[in-house]
VEXMAR-704719 format. One line per 4 residues: number of its first residue (from 1); their letters; for each residue x, y, z of N, C-alpha, C, O, CB. Coordinates in steps of 0.1 Angstrom, whole numbers, always signed. Atoms other than C-alpha are relative to their C-alpha. Glycine has a CB too. Layout:
N
NUM) A) X,Y,Z,X,Y,Z,X,Y,Z,X,Y,Z,X,Y,Z | ...
//
This chain:
92
1) MELS) -13,-5,-5,-133,-211,+260,-2,+9,+12,-11,+18,+12,+8,+7,-12 | +0,-9,-12,-127,-194,+293,+10,+12,-2,+19,+11,-11,+4,-8,+13 | -8,-12,+2,-111,-160,+296,+15,-3,+4,+24,+2,-2,-5,+11,+9 | -13,+4,-4,-81,-177,+313,+8,-7,-11,+20,-9,-10,-1,-8,+13
5) DVKH) -6,+7,+11,-75,-196,+281,+6,+9,-11,+12,+4,-21,-10,-10,-6 | -4,-9,+11,-68,-165,+260,+15,+2,+0,+21,+5,+10,-7,+14,+3 | -14,-1,+2,-33,-164,+246,+3,+11,-10,+14,+16,-11,+6,-13,-5 | -2,-10,+10,-38,-139,+218,-13,+9,-1,-24,+3,+0,+3,-6,-14
9) TVRL) +11,-8,+2,-61,-109,+213,+0,+8,-13,+11,+10,-19,-1,+10,+12 | +1,-8,+13,-74,-90,+182,-9,+11,+3,-20,+9,+10,-5,-9,-11 | +8,-12,-2,-88,-55,+183,-5,+4,-13,+2,+6,-23,+8,+12,+7 | +6,-5,+12,-113,-44,+157,-5,+14,+3,-9,+17,+14,-12,-9,-4
13) VTHT) +4,-13,-1,-122,-8,+151,-9,+4,-12,-5,+0,-23,+12,+10,+2 | +9,-3,+12,-151,+6,+129,+7,+8,-11,+3,+6,-22,-12,+7,+5 | -6,-8,+10,-129,+31,+111,+14,-6,-6,+21,+1,-12,+3,+14,+5 | -12,+6,+5,-101,+6,+103,-3,-14,-6,-9,-22,+0,+11,-2,+12
17) SMAC) +2,+13,+7,-103,-22,+77,+13,-7,+0,+24,-1,+1,-5,+3,-15 | -12,+8,+0,-79,-51,+77,-3,-14,-4,-15,-18,-6,+6,+0,+15 | +2,+14,+3,-74,-87,+67,-2,-7,+13,+4,-4,+23,+12,-5,-8 | +1,+9,-11,-85,-114,+91,+14,-5,+4,+21,-9,-5,-10,-11,-2
21) PFCT) -13,+4,-3,-54,-123,+111,+1,-16,-1,+13,-21,-1,+3,+4,+14 | -1,+14,+0,-63,-160,+108,-2,-6,-14,+2,-17,-17,-10,-6,+9 | +2,+5,+14,-73,-163,+71,+0,+12,-10,+6,+22,-6,-14,-7,-1 | -2,-10,+10,-76,-143,+39,-13,+9,-1,-13,+17,-11,+3,-6,-13
25) VFQD) +13,-8,+0,-111,-127,+46,+4,+15,+2,+10,+18,+12,-10,-5,+10 | -1,-14,-2,-111,-89,+42,-10,+5,+9,-22,+1,+8,+0,+8,-13 | +9,-5,-9,-127,-72,+71,-2,+15,-1,+7,+23,+3,+5,-3,+15 | +4,-14,+1,-144,-39,+63,-3,+6,+14,-12,+1,+20,-12,+2,-10
29) GEKI) +1,-6,-13,-141,-17,+94,-15,+4,+3,-19,+3,+15,+9,+11,+2 | +14,-4,-2,-177,-4,+89,-9,-11,+3,-21,-9,+7,-4,+8,-12 | +8,+12,-2,-190,-39,+92,+5,-8,+12,+7,-20,+12,-1,-10,-13 | -6,+6,-12,-177,-46,+127,-8,-12,+5,-2,-21,+11,+2,+11,+11
33) DENI) +9,+11,-4,-207,-68,+135,+3,-13,-7,+4,-24,-2,-14,+3,-1 | -3,+11,+8,-199,-91,+106,+15,-5,+4,+17,-17,+4,-1,+3,-15 | -13,+4,-4,-162,-91,+116,+1,-7,+13,+8,-17,+14,+9,+13,+0 | +1,+7,-13,-170,-101,+152,-5,-14,-2,+0,-23,+3,-8,+8,+10
37) NHLI) +6,+13,+2,-192,-129,+140,+9,-9,-7,+10,-21,-4,-13,+2,-8 | -10,+8,+7,-166,-141,+116,+11,-6,+9,+13,-18,+9,+7,+8,-12 | -11,+4,-9,-139,-143,+143,-6,-10,+10,+2,-19,+15,+6,+12,+7 | +6,+9,-10,-163,-160,+167,-4,-14,-6,-1,-24,-1,-12,+6,+7
41) QVHD) +6,+12,+6,-180,-185,+143,+11,-8,-7,+10,-20,-7,-11,+4,-9 | -10,+7,+8,-150,-194,+121,+12,-3,+7,+18,-14,+5,+3,+8,-13 | -12,+2,-6,-121,-190,+144,-1,-2,+15,+9,-1,+22,+9,+12,-3 | +2,+2,-15,-136,-197,+179,+5,+11,+9,+10,+8,+19,+7,-13,+3
45) GLLI) -4,-11,-8,-129,-163,+192,-10,+2,+12,-21,-2,+12,+0,+13,-8 | +8,-3,-12,-142,-151,+226,-1,+16,+0,+9,+22,+1,+6,-5,+13 | +2,-14,-1,-157,-116,+227,+2,+5,+14,-5,+1,+23,-15,+4,-5 | -4,-5,-13,-140,-98,+256,-6,+13,+3,-10,+16,+14,+15,+0,+1
49) HVGG) +5,-14,-3,-151,-62,+252,-5,+6,-13,+0,+4,-24,+11,+8,+6 | +5,-9,+11,-172,-39,+229,-3,+13,+7,-9,+14,+17,-12,-6,-7 | +3,-13,-6,-173,-2,+235,+3,+11,-10,+8,+9,-21,+8,+2,+12 | -2,-12,+9,-172,+33,+220,+14,+5,+3,+20,+3,+14,-10,+10,+3
53) ETSE) -13,-6,-2,-140,+52,+215,+0,+14,-8,-7,+15,-18,+12,-8,-5 | -1,-13,+6,-132,+88,+206,+15,+2,-4,+24,-1,+4,-5,+12,+9 | -14,-1,+5,-101,+95,+185,+0,+12,-10,-10,+17,-14,+6,-13,-6 | -2,-10,+10,-87,+121,+161,+3,-6,-14,+10,-16,-15,+11,+10,+4
57) NYKG) -3,+5,+13,-87,+115,+124,+12,+7,-6,+18,+15,+1,-12,+2,-10 | -12,-5,+6,-59,+125,+100,+0,+16,-1,+10,+22,-2,+3,-6,-13 | +1,-15,+1,-73,+161,+99,+0,+6,+14,+0,+18,+16,-13,+4,-7 | +0,-5,-14,-72,+164,+137,-14,+2,+6,-16,+7,+16,+7,+13,+1
61) EMCQ) +14,-1,-5,-110,+162,+140,-4,-11,+8,+1,-23,+6,-10,+1,-13 | +5,+11,-9,-127,+142,+167,-10,-8,-7,-19,-3,-14,-6,+6,+13 | +9,+9,+6,-145,+111,+155,-3,-11,+10,+5,-14,+19,+5,-6,-13 | +5,+11,-9,-165,+84,+173,+1,-13,-8,-1,-14,-20,-15,+3,+5
65) GTSA) +0,+13,+6,-161,+47,+166,-3,-11,+11,-5,-8,+22,+14,-3,-6 | +2,+11,-9,-167,+13,+181,+12,-9,-1,+17,-12,-12,-13,-8,-4 | -11,+10,+0,-140,-11,+191,-4,-12,+7,-13,-12,+16,+13,+6,+7 | +3,+13,-6,-141,-47,+200,+13,-8,+2,+22,-6,-6,-10,-9,-9
69) VLGF) -12,+8,-3,-115,-70,+216,-5,-15,+1,-14,-18,+9,+7,+4,+13 | +3,+14,+0,-117,-107,+209,+13,-8,+4,+24,-5,+1,-5,-5,-13 | -11,+8,-5,-95,-134,+226,+0,-14,-7,-11,-19,-11,-1,-2,+14 | -2,+12,+7,-82,-166,+211,+10,-9,+8,+19,-4,+15,+5,+1,-14
73) SNSP) -9,+9,-7,-65,-197,+226,+13,-3,-7,+22,-9,-2,-8,-13,+3 | -13,+2,+8,-39,-197,+198,+3,+13,-8,-7,+20,-10,-1,-12,-9 | -4,-12,+9,-20,-171,+178,-2,-4,-14,+0,-16,-18,+14,+4,+4 | +1,+3,+14,-25,-168,+141,+13,-4,-6,+24,+1,-1,-6,+11,-8
77) APKF) -13,+4,+7,+1,-185,+119,+5,+12,-8,-4,+19,-14,-2,-12,-9 | -5,-11,+9,+24,-160,+101,-5,-2,-14,-5,-13,-19,+15,+0,+1 | +4,+0,+14,+12,-151,+66,+12,+4,-8,+18,+15,-6,-12,+9,-2 | -11,-3,+9,+38,-152,+39,-5,+0,-14,-15,-7,-17,+12,-11,+2
81) AKPF) +4,+0,+14,+35,-144,+3,+3,-13,-6,+14,-19,-3,+7,+12,-7 | -2,+13,+7,+32,-174,-19,+12,+2,-10,+14,+12,-16,-12,-5,-9 | -12,-1,+9,+65,-181,-38,-4,+0,-14,-14,-6,-18,+10,-11,+3 | +2,+0,+14,+66,-173,-74,+13,+2,-8,+23,+6,-2,-10,+11,-4
85) SVTM) -12,-2,+8,+91,-172,-102,-4,+7,-13,-15,+7,-18,+6,-14,-4 | +2,-8,+12,+95,-150,-132,+11,-4,-10,+23,-4,-6,+1,+16,+3 | -10,+4,+10,+112,-161,-164,+0,+11,-10,-11,+15,-16,-4,-13,-7 | -1,-11,+9,+124,-133,-186,+8,-5,-12,+18,-12,-11,+7,+12,+6
89) TPSE) -7,+4,+12,+134,-138,-222,+6,+13,-6,-1,+23,-5,-9,-7,-10 | -5,-13,+6,+157,-113,-239,-8,+4,-12,-12,-4,-20,+15,-3,-4 | +8,-6,+11,+140,-90,-263,+10,+3,-12,+22,+6,-9,-8,+13,+3 | -9,-3,+11,+154,-85,-298,-1,+14,-5,+6,+18,-14,-3,-10,-12
//
């Protein structure tokens, strides 16, 4: 894939965990290398950028992290919860 083919981007950060935007794999932020490999190998992502970043945590303290931006030729399909039904019976 060429950079000009990119229609959607995903940003990964070491201090942020999330679900893969394309499937149900959980991506632990501390395993950014595995997350990058997953998006490249399984979903044909293109690594656009990897670099360091400095930000504040919830306490206002400065912290260092790594961020990566990957590009994709398609956007992920929306994820919807699977439909379910509940049957309630009256209690006596």
